A tleap script that builds the chain and sets N, CA, C and O, in Angstrom:
source leaprc.protein.ff14SB
mol = sequence {
  NMET SER THR GLN ALA PRO ALA LEU ILE THR
  SER PHE PRO ASP THR SER ILE GLU LYS ILE
  ALA TYR LYS SER VAL GLU THR ILE PRO ILE
  HIE GLU PRO ASN ALA ARG ASN ARG LEU GLY
  TYR HIE VAL TRP ARG TRP LEU LYS GLU LYS
  LYS GLY THR LEU GLU GLU ALA ILE PHE SER
  ALA ASN VAL SER LEU HIE ILE SER GLN GLU
  ASP ALA VAL LYS LYS ILE ARG GLU THR LEU
  GLN LEU HIE ASN LEU CLEU
}
set mol.1.N position { 94.737 130.967 149.585 }
set mol.1.CA position { 94.503 129.726 149.143 }
set mol.1.C position { 92.839 129.951 148.991 }
set mol.1.O position { 92.162 130.607 149.782 }
set mol.2.N position { 92.415 129.367 147.984 }
set mol.2.CA position { 90.947 129.281 147.680 }
set mol.2.C position { 90.447 127.765 148.382 }
set mol.2.O position { 91.023 126.685 148.513 }
set mol.3.N position { 89.006 128.296 148.776 }
set mol.3.CA position { 88.540 126.851 149.084 }
set mol.3.C position { 87.206 126.817 148.222 }
set mol.3.O position { 86.221 126.232 148.672 }
set mol.4.N position { 87.172 127.439 146.994 }
set mol.4.CA position { 85.794 127.379 146.434 }
set mol.4.C position { 86.035 126.363 145.083 }
set mol.4.O position { 87.043 126.401 144.378 }
set mol.5.N position { 85.062 125.595 144.918 }
set mol.5.CA position { 85.231 124.579 143.969 }
set mol.5.C position { 85.218 125.280 142.630 }
set mol.5.O position { 84.648 126.319 142.299 }
set mol.6.N position { 85.959 124.483 141.965 }
set mol.6.CA position { 86.181 125.558 140.158 }
set mol.6.C position { 84.701 125.719 139.617 }
set mol.6.O position { 83.748 124.987 139.888 }
set mol.7.N position { 84.711 126.755 138.851 }
set mol.7.CA position { 83.967 126.781 137.972 }
set mol.7.C position { 83.290 125.853 137.132 }
set mol.7.O position { 84.157 125.259 136.491 }
set mol.8.N position { 81.937 125.366 136.772 }
set mol.8.CA position { 81.353 124.336 136.048 }
set mol.8.C position { 81.612 124.682 134.593 }
set mol.8.O position { 81.482 125.841 134.198 }
set mol.9.N position { 82.003 123.623 133.739 }
set mol.9.CA position { 82.089 123.694 132.429 }
set mol.9.C position { 80.912 123.249 131.875 }
set mol.9.O position { 80.438 122.163 132.210 }
set mol.10.N position { 80.291 124.099 130.915 }
set mol.10.CA position { 78.775 123.946 130.079 }
set mol.10.C position { 79.040 123.402 129.136 }
set mol.10.O position { 79.880 124.212 128.743 }
set mol.11.N position { 79.027 122.621 128.355 }
set mol.11.CA position { 79.195 121.911 127.185 }
set mol.11.C position { 78.047 122.185 125.782 }
set mol.11.O position { 76.860 121.860 125.760 }
set mol.12.N position { 78.729 122.784 124.827 }
set mol.12.CA position { 77.414 123.258 123.940 }
set mol.12.C position { 76.794 121.797 123.423 }
set mol.12.O position { 77.278 120.684 123.217 }
set mol.13.N position { 75.431 122.405 123.321 }
set mol.13.CA position { 74.206 121.009 122.838 }
set mol.13.C position { 75.111 120.261 121.631 }
set mol.13.O position { 76.186 120.644 121.170 }
set mol.14.N position { 74.446 119.252 121.325 }
set mol.14.CA position { 75.190 118.453 120.116 }
set mol.14.C position { 74.812 118.975 118.676 }
set mol.14.O position { 75.464 118.581 117.709 }
set mol.15.N position { 73.827 119.808 118.536 }
set mol.15.CA position { 73.034 120.574 117.587 }
set mol.15.C position { 73.599 121.665 117.191 }
set mol.15.O position { 73.157 122.245 116.200 }
set mol.16.N position { 74.780 122.193 117.953 }
set mol.16.CA position { 74.947 123.538 117.715 }
set mol.16.C position { 76.321 123.769 116.761 }
set mol.16.O position { 77.209 122.920 116.699 }
set mol.17.N position { 76.355 124.884 116.121 }
set mol.17.CA position { 77.478 124.726 115.131 }
set mol.17.C position { 78.843 124.437 115.376 }
set mol.17.O position { 79.636 123.816 114.668 }
set mol.18.N position { 79.031 125.070 116.669 }
set mol.18.CA position { 80.374 124.870 117.391 }
set mol.18.C position { 80.681 123.354 117.521 }
set mol.18.O position { 81.735 122.950 117.030 }
set mol.19.N position { 79.798 122.428 118.179 }
set mol.19.CA position { 79.986 121.463 118.362 }
set mol.19.C position { 79.967 120.605 116.993 }
set mol.19.O position { 80.631 119.568 117.007 }
set mol.20.N position { 79.354 120.898 115.956 }
set mol.20.CA position { 79.364 120.314 114.613 }
set mol.20.C position { 80.755 120.493 113.795 }
set mol.20.O position { 81.350 119.622 113.160 }
set mol.21.N position { 81.085 121.735 113.963 }
set mol.21.CA position { 82.512 122.116 113.490 }
set mol.21.C position { 83.392 121.342 114.238 }
set mol.21.O position { 83.989 120.542 113.517 }
set mol.22.N position { 83.718 121.274 115.493 }
set mol.22.CA position { 84.850 120.713 116.044 }
set mol.22.C position { 84.805 118.859 115.661 }
set mol.22.O position { 85.755 118.080 115.569 }
set mol.23.N position { 83.272 118.593 115.499 }
set mol.23.CA position { 83.436 117.107 115.383 }
set mol.23.C position { 83.401 116.613 114.046 }
set mol.23.O position { 83.677 115.448 113.761 }
set mol.24.N position { 83.048 117.529 113.183 }
set mol.24.CA position { 83.867 117.279 111.617 }
set mol.24.C position { 84.960 117.357 111.571 }
set mol.24.O position { 85.347 116.934 110.482 }
set mol.25.N position { 86.102 117.831 112.460 }
set mol.25.CA position { 87.435 117.572 111.944 }
set mol.25.C position { 88.214 116.686 113.002 }
set mol.25.O position { 89.414 116.741 113.268 }
set mol.26.N position { 87.189 115.811 113.572 }
set mol.26.CA position { 87.811 114.491 114.824 }
set mol.26.C position { 88.205 113.618 114.100 }
set mol.26.O position { 89.057 112.930 114.663 }
set mol.27.N position { 87.917 113.221 112.791 }
set mol.27.CA position { 88.522 111.951 112.250 }
set mol.27.C position { 89.767 112.491 111.159 }
set mol.27.O position { 90.546 111.681 110.658 }
set mol.28.N position { 89.825 113.788 110.904 }
set mol.28.CA position { 91.183 114.113 110.426 }
set mol.28.C position { 92.399 113.645 110.888 }
set mol.28.O position { 92.701 114.004 112.026 }
set mol.29.N position { 93.252 112.860 110.229 }
set mol.29.CA position { 94.792 112.429 110.644 }
set mol.29.C position { 95.411 113.799 110.702 }
set mol.29.O position { 95.591 114.413 109.650 }
set mol.30.N position { 95.723 114.277 111.771 }
set mol.30.CA position { 97.069 115.598 112.152 }
set mol.30.C position { 98.386 115.276 112.946 }
set mol.30.O position { 98.707 114.518 113.862 }
set mol.31.N position { 98.893 116.061 112.283 }
set mol.31.CA position { 100.191 115.465 113.215 }
set mol.31.C position { 100.526 116.224 114.407 }
set mol.31.O position { 101.534 115.800 114.972 }
set mol.32.N position { 99.928 117.298 114.986 }
set mol.32.CA position { 100.144 118.041 116.261 }
set mol.32.C position { 98.398 117.644 116.869 }
set mol.32.O position { 97.413 117.959 116.202 }
set mol.33.N position { 98.319 117.053 117.969 }
set mol.33.CA position { 96.746 117.311 118.434 }
set mol.33.C position { 96.594 118.558 118.801 }
set mol.33.O position { 95.418 118.828 118.556 }
set mol.34.N position { 97.103 119.444 119.238 }
set mol.34.CA position { 96.471 120.804 119.315 }
set mol.34.C position { 95.737 121.785 118.225 }
set mol.34.O position { 94.915 122.685 118.401 }
set mol.35.N position { 96.416 121.209 116.889 }
set mol.35.CA position { 96.354 121.507 115.752 }
set mol.35.C position { 94.925 121.336 115.352 }
set mol.35.O position { 94.396 122.156 114.601 }
set mol.36.N position { 94.323 120.374 115.791 }
set mol.36.CA position { 92.725 119.943 115.588 }
set mol.36.C position { 92.027 120.895 116.170 }
set mol.36.O position { 91.083 121.293 115.488 }
set mol.37.N position { 92.159 121.373 117.146 }
set mol.37.CA position { 91.200 122.919 117.754 }
set mol.37.C position { 91.491 123.774 116.913 }
set mol.37.O position { 90.552 124.487 116.557 }
set mol.38.N position { 92.696 124.004 116.357 }
set mol.38.CA position { 92.648 125.205 115.330 }
set mol.38.C position { 91.932 125.156 114.200 }
set mol.38.O position { 91.119 126.012 113.851 }
set mol.39.N position { 92.259 124.004 113.514 }
set mol.39.CA position { 91.312 123.601 112.169 }
set mol.39.C position { 89.727 123.673 112.566 }
set mol.39.O position { 88.923 124.177 111.782 }
set mol.40.N position { 89.354 123.177 113.740 }
set mol.40.CA position { 87.757 123.073 114.449 }
set mol.40.C position { 87.397 124.839 114.462 }
set mol.40.O position { 86.382 125.257 113.905 }
set mol.41.N position { 88.247 125.651 115.079 }
set mol.41.CA position { 88.041 126.877 115.046 }
set mol.41.C position { 87.862 127.441 113.561 }
set mol.41.O position { 86.831 128.086 113.371 }
set mol.42.N position { 88.628 127.298 112.624 }
set mol.42.CA position { 88.383 127.499 111.373 }
set mol.42.C position { 87.352 127.519 110.839 }
set mol.42.O position { 86.962 128.601 110.400 }
set mol.43.N position { 86.689 126.557 110.710 }
set mol.43.CA position { 85.563 125.657 110.055 }
set mol.43.C position { 84.486 126.420 110.613 }
set mol.43.O position { 83.622 126.988 109.945 }
set mol.44.N position { 84.585 126.412 112.122 }
set mol.44.CA position { 83.554 126.914 112.706 }
set mol.44.C position { 83.727 128.723 112.449 }
set mol.44.O position { 82.683 129.361 112.587 }
set mol.45.N position { 84.339 129.104 112.276 }
set mol.45.CA position { 84.364 130.608 111.846 }
set mol.45.C position { 84.030 130.848 110.618 }
set mol.45.O position { 83.543 131.929 110.289 }
set mol.46.N position { 84.289 129.692 109.628 }
set mol.46.CA position { 83.564 129.681 108.398 }
set mol.46.C position { 82.352 129.653 108.259 }
set mol.46.O position { 81.773 130.335 107.413 }
set mol.47.N position { 81.733 128.809 109.116 }
set mol.47.CA position { 80.503 128.401 108.993 }
set mol.47.C position { 79.921 130.013 109.555 }
set mol.47.O position { 79.385 130.760 108.736 }
set mol.48.N position { 80.038 130.307 110.562 }
set mol.48.CA position { 79.528 131.450 111.419 }
set mol.48.C position { 79.463 133.032 110.384 }
set mol.48.O position { 78.538 133.829 110.226 }
set mol.49.N position { 80.972 133.006 109.785 }
set mol.49.CA position { 80.883 134.247 108.931 }
set mol.49.C position { 80.573 133.841 107.391 }
set mol.49.O position { 80.055 134.712 106.691 }
set mol.50.N position { 80.805 132.802 106.920 }
set mol.50.CA position { 80.474 132.316 105.675 }
set mol.50.C position { 81.550 133.122 104.742 }
set mol.50.O position { 81.138 133.192 103.583 }
set mol.51.N position { 82.664 133.672 104.916 }
set mol.51.CA position { 83.485 134.293 104.072 }
set mol.51.C position { 84.454 133.491 103.591 }
set mol.51.O position { 85.150 132.920 104.431 }
set mol.52.N position { 84.702 133.281 102.311 }
set mol.52.CA position { 85.683 132.699 101.675 }
set mol.52.C position { 84.941 131.213 101.321 }
set mol.52.O position { 83.723 131.047 101.386 }
set mol.53.N position { 85.846 130.244 100.962 }
set mol.53.CA position { 85.674 128.872 101.049 }
set mol.53.C position { 86.038 128.111 102.186 }
set mol.53.O position { 86.731 128.497 103.127 }
set mol.54.N position { 85.493 126.944 102.020 }
set mol.54.CA position { 85.750 126.088 102.966 }
set mol.54.C position { 87.343 125.456 102.922 }
set mol.54.O position { 87.905 124.941 103.888 }
set mol.55.N position { 87.886 125.614 101.642 }
set mol.55.CA position { 89.183 124.761 101.299 }
set mol.55.C position { 90.010 126.097 101.660 }
set mol.55.O position { 91.233 125.955 101.686 }
set mol.56.N position { 89.456 127.468 101.962 }
set mol.56.CA position { 90.381 128.445 102.211 }
set mol.56.C position { 90.431 128.504 103.931 }
set mol.56.O position { 91.441 128.800 104.569 }
set mol.57.N position { 89.452 128.246 104.368 }
set mol.57.CA position { 89.611 128.016 105.488 }
set mol.57.C position { 90.438 126.921 106.323 }
set mol.57.O position { 91.051 127.128 107.370 }
set mol.58.N position { 90.335 125.878 105.723 }
set mol.58.CA position { 91.441 124.642 105.985 }
set mol.58.C position { 92.646 125.182 105.637 }
set mol.58.O position { 93.553 124.934 106.431 }
set mol.59.N position { 92.933 125.869 104.655 }
set mol.59.CA position { 94.309 126.225 104.402 }
set mol.59.C position { 94.574 127.390 105.436 }
set mol.59.O position { 95.660 127.382 106.016 }
set mol.60.N position { 93.852 128.181 105.654 }
set mol.60.CA position { 94.330 129.701 106.646 }
set mol.60.C position { 94.395 128.831 108.158 }
set mol.60.O position { 94.690 129.528 109.129 }
set mol.61.N position { 94.223 127.837 108.330 }
set mol.61.CA position { 94.498 127.111 109.968 }
set mol.61.C position { 95.620 126.459 109.697 }
set mol.61.O position { 95.960 125.890 110.734 }
set mol.62.N position { 96.410 126.237 108.798 }
set mol.62.CA position { 97.927 126.259 108.500 }
set mol.62.C position { 98.152 124.873 109.653 }
set mol.62.O position { 98.853 125.018 110.655 }
set mol.63.N position { 97.509 123.665 109.360 }
set mol.63.CA position { 97.673 122.449 110.339 }
set mol.63.C position { 98.683 121.866 109.289 }
set mol.63.O position { 98.798 122.317 108.149 }
set mol.64.N position { 99.435 120.770 109.818 }
set mol.64.CA position { 100.362 119.632 108.816 }
set mol.64.C position { 99.248 118.466 109.120 }
set mol.64.O position { 99.021 117.979 110.228 }
set mol.65.N position { 98.529 118.091 107.735 }
set mol.65.CA position { 97.839 117.174 107.477 }
set mol.65.C position { 98.571 115.962 107.124 }
set mol.65.O position { 99.597 116.048 106.450 }
set mol.66.N position { 97.969 114.461 107.666 }
set mol.66.CA position { 98.585 113.260 107.010 }
set mol.66.C position { 97.826 113.007 105.899 }
set mol.66.O position { 97.913 111.869 105.437 }
set mol.67.N position { 96.959 113.949 105.252 }
set mol.67.CA position { 96.340 113.309 104.327 }
set mol.67.C position { 96.095 114.327 103.382 }
set mol.67.O position { 96.032 115.370 104.033 }
set mol.68.N position { 95.935 114.553 102.260 }
set mol.68.CA position { 96.058 115.355 101.356 }
set mol.68.C position { 94.683 116.522 101.829 }
set mol.68.O position { 93.774 116.200 102.594 }
set mol.69.N position { 94.802 117.715 101.252 }
set mol.69.CA position { 93.806 118.770 101.694 }
set mol.69.C position { 92.261 118.335 101.314 }
set mol.69.O position { 91.262 118.236 102.026 }
set mol.70.N position { 92.476 118.109 99.857 }
set mol.70.CA position { 91.485 117.682 99.139 }
set mol.70.C position { 90.665 116.795 99.928 }
set mol.70.O position { 89.524 117.132 100.241 }
set mol.71.N position { 91.305 115.351 100.379 }
set mol.71.CA position { 90.909 114.572 101.311 }
set mol.71.C position { 89.925 114.846 102.661 }
set mol.71.O position { 88.895 114.310 103.068 }
set mol.72.N position { 90.840 116.044 103.183 }
set mol.72.CA position { 90.086 116.532 104.332 }
set mol.72.C position { 89.063 117.462 104.127 }
set mol.72.O position { 88.106 117.568 104.895 }
set mol.73.N position { 89.230 118.170 103.082 }
set mol.73.CA position { 87.860 118.873 102.742 }
set mol.73.C position { 86.460 117.944 102.430 }
set mol.73.O position { 85.291 118.100 102.782 }
set mol.74.N position { 87.100 116.962 101.647 }
set mol.74.CA position { 85.996 115.938 101.486 }
set mol.74.C position { 85.549 115.454 102.750 }
set mol.74.O position { 84.323 115.345 102.764 }
set mol.75.N position { 86.236 115.047 104.076 }
set mol.75.CA position { 85.476 114.622 104.918 }
set mol.75.C position { 84.794 115.631 105.580 }
set mol.75.O position { 83.729 115.425 106.163 }
set mol.76.N position { 85.354 116.731 105.524 }
set mol.76.CA position { 84.552 117.884 106.721 }
set mol.76.C position { 83.470 118.391 105.877 }
set mol.76.O position { 82.533 118.935 106.461 }
set mol.77.N position { 83.441 118.302 104.572 }
set mol.77.CA position { 82.118 118.724 104.031 }
set mol.77.C position { 81.328 117.484 104.207 }
set mol.77.O position { 80.175 117.898 104.334 }
set mol.78.N position { 81.305 115.950 104.300 }
set mol.78.CA position { 80.533 115.408 104.262 }
set mol.78.C position { 79.898 115.262 105.702 }
set mol.78.O position { 78.797 114.824 106.036 }
set mol.79.N position { 80.729 115.665 106.294 }
set mol.79.CA position { 80.038 115.511 108.245 }
set mol.79.C position { 79.130 117.185 108.057 }
set mol.79.O position { 77.946 117.096 108.383 }
set mol.80.N position { 79.409 118.068 107.764 }
set mol.80.CA position { 78.688 119.249 107.532 }
set mol.80.C position { 77.276 119.074 106.735 }
set mol.80.O position { 76.268 119.716 107.030 }
set mol.81.N position { 77.326 118.367 105.961 }
set mol.81.CA position { 76.341 118.223 104.680 }
set mol.81.C position { 75.363 117.296 105.658 }
set mol.81.O position { 74.177 117.609 105.766 }
set mol.82.N position { 75.987 115.956 106.482 }
set mol.82.CA position { 75.224 115.346 107.310 }
set mol.82.C position { 74.351 115.948 108.441 }
set mol.82.O position { 73.425 115.348 108.987 }
set mol.83.N position { 74.766 117.223 108.729 }
set mol.83.CA position { 74.204 117.748 109.797 }
set mol.83.C position { 73.253 119.167 109.143 }
set mol.83.O position { 72.492 119.884 109.792 }
set mol.84.N position { 73.527 119.248 107.955 }
set mol.84.CA position { 72.463 120.116 107.012 }
set mol.84.C position { 73.128 121.434 107.304 }
set mol.84.O position { 72.386 122.391 107.529 }
set mol.85.N position { 74.456 121.610 107.329 }
set mol.85.CA position { 75.149 123.030 107.476 }
set mol.85.C position { 75.495 123.784 105.887 }
set mol.85.O position { 75.726 124.974 105.676 }
set mol.86.N position { 75.440 122.638 104.884 }
set mol.86.CA position { 76.047 123.328 103.784 }
set mol.86.C position { 74.732 123.344 102.771 }
set mol.86.O position { 74.816 123.867 101.659 }
savepdb mol mol.pdb
quit
């Protein structure tokens, strides 16, 4: 049995690409809660690698959205533009 405290979790700064990518998908209505993390990861990966388009990144996340993919792209793009990442 361990008596040590668990490791501390350090959050990314609010201005980091990781934080902004996951923040950009917070308001997207998604059927499965964990799918939001997958979508955020795909947006982050697209920002990091710049391969393909944002539309392709969202499609490859394979999440079931409650809005159209075009609306999701629009919302994500607005957030990314707000933070000067596009």
